[in-house]
C-alpha positions, 0 to 999 in steps of 0.5 A: 500500500502507498502511505503518507505520514505527515510529521516526523517526531517520535510517533510519525517516524516510528509509524512510517518506518515500521509501515515500510518494514512490512512492504508498504511504500511510505513517504514522510512529510516534514516542513523542516528542510534541514531535518528532511535533508538529514533523514534523506542522508540516513540520519535518524533525528531521534534516539529510539532503540532499534529504529536506526536498523529499520530506518536504514534498511527501508531507505536502501530498499526504496520503501521509505522516503522523505519530502517537505512537499505536502502535495507530493505526499498527498499525491502518493498516499492512499492513507495519510497519517497526521502525526503532528504535535499537539502541545499543551496550550496555556489553559491545559487543552491540546493545541490543535493548530498544527493538526487543523492547519495541515488539514486545511492544506490537505483540503486545498491539495487533495485530488482523489479519495484519501483516508486521513488518519489522526495518529496524534493524541487528540481530544474528543471531537477532533475528527469532526473538526478535521472533517469540517476543515478539509470539507470546507476546502474541497468537494473530493471524497475522503474519510477521517479516522481516529487511530491513536498510538500506544507507543512507549518511548524506548520500546516504540518499535516493538510496540508498533510491530507487535501491538497489544491492540489496534484501535480504529475509530471510523464510521466509514466501512471503506476507510475501516476496510483499508485500515484493517488491510494495512494493519493485518500483518501486525496482528497475526498472533491474534491481538485484536483490531478494535473498531469503534466510533471516532469519539470513543477512539479519541478518548481511549488514548487519553483514558489509558494514559490518564489511568496509568498516570493515576496508578503511578501517582497512587503508588507515589502517595503510598510511598510518601505515607510509608515514610511517615509510618515506617512501612516499606513501599517495596513490600507493599508493592509486591503484596499489591502486584500479585493481585491479578486485578491490579497487576505488577506494572506501573507500581514502582514509586519514584519522583513522578512521571514526565515525558511527552504523553502523560503530563500533556494527556492528563491535563488535556483530559482534565480540561476537556472535562471542564469544557463539558462541565465535568470535574475529573477530581481524580485527575486534579489530584494526580496532577497536583501530587505529580508536581510535588513528587518531581522535587520530592528529593529536594527537601531531603537534600536540603536536610542533609546539608542543613539547608545550605547548598551554596557552593555544593556540587551535586552529581546527577545520574540521568536526565531523560524522563525515562531510560532508553530515550533522549526525551527530556520533556517534563523530566523530573531531573529538570525540575530538580536542576532548577531548584538546586541551581536556585540554591547555589549548587553546581550540577555535574550531570551524566545521561547516556542519550539526553545530554545534548537536549539538556545542554540546549536548555541550560548551556554552561549552567550545568557541567556535563560529564563524559562518563557516569563516574566523571559526574561524581568526581569531587561531588558532595552527593549523588542524585539518581533521577533516571533508571538507566540500566548502567546505573543499576550495578555501579562500582561502589568503591569508585563511587565512594572514592569520588564523592566528598560525602558518601551519600546517594539520593535515589529517586528511582529506588535502584538499590537495596537498602541493606546493600547500601548499608554494607557499602557504607553509604548514606542512602535516601530513596522513596518510601523506604527507610534510610540507610 
């Protein structure tokens, strides 16, 4: 099949590359000419495990190409995916200006039947707005489908190639048949393609992300309570996770969620509820708790240094909002960096992938180390904000020698409290006793 993907961010580039991998002819459209030129030269503009291999293979095979011309893309694809940014607006709602702007352009250039697919996370009613925007510019037949993505950064390629489910929101039999044909190679193991109306499909994405964010936040609340009463959140988590109604996933406490999806989608659903005169009280609490959780370690650091961080050097392991990505959007590390700099501390940071993005934000306000141990050299304390695998089994002797004070503030509970006692560290984590 001939496919066009408009937008080459995380969702668009993974979508286009993985669709090409199953034999489709894919053109990806982006307005950034320099980015398109780099992709044509074989450069992957984002870090996503395994994407580079598929990207290179499909470019060489002639199944994946790039252009800045929307008209060229429309002339090519019978199915046109809109994988465009929907950033958070000032009032918390999703900004649809990119989606509707491209929709207007599609209406201007469309010349034969197309299936226009909303792939970006969008609020309920967006398909109707896209339909109306295109129809205002053309009399050519087309259909609009809602096809939300459920891709986890760091696992996006596997999630696309082996989806747990595919949701198609459409009231058109013609469009539904084309979408089912497109996705058939991805569900050979029997995972479902679920067809529903457009509004239900749009809400499914927001509801799923908001529920997961709620689950994470609840465990963070439990961890905070554990600290007050002397319980161990790890024990509580294991006891809860064996209940099949609850499950083991998303029960790990820490310093809050971040990224491109959870913060934005929770706020967008909260705002959509208010617009419909419905108050999502749970989401109000989730947002409030998560905002506080991101800087949960700061009072602990203040207490350890008797409220005086001026002139202190803090090592930070991890900058991305989660491991296996270079995405720093809403990353807890940034909130901690701001607070530590405000207190007069110096930050020495290391992250396997995200340092360039943080450097673009902070410049020389943060010292960036070439290695994880380089970040700890001469530091007064270590803060862990992202659970990269390389941080899980460090050389504690080297770490102790590098630090002026053998203290670790662990926002991701990577280490065992008793083990850290044996290693002679002061170890402060989330929801557990201090070593």
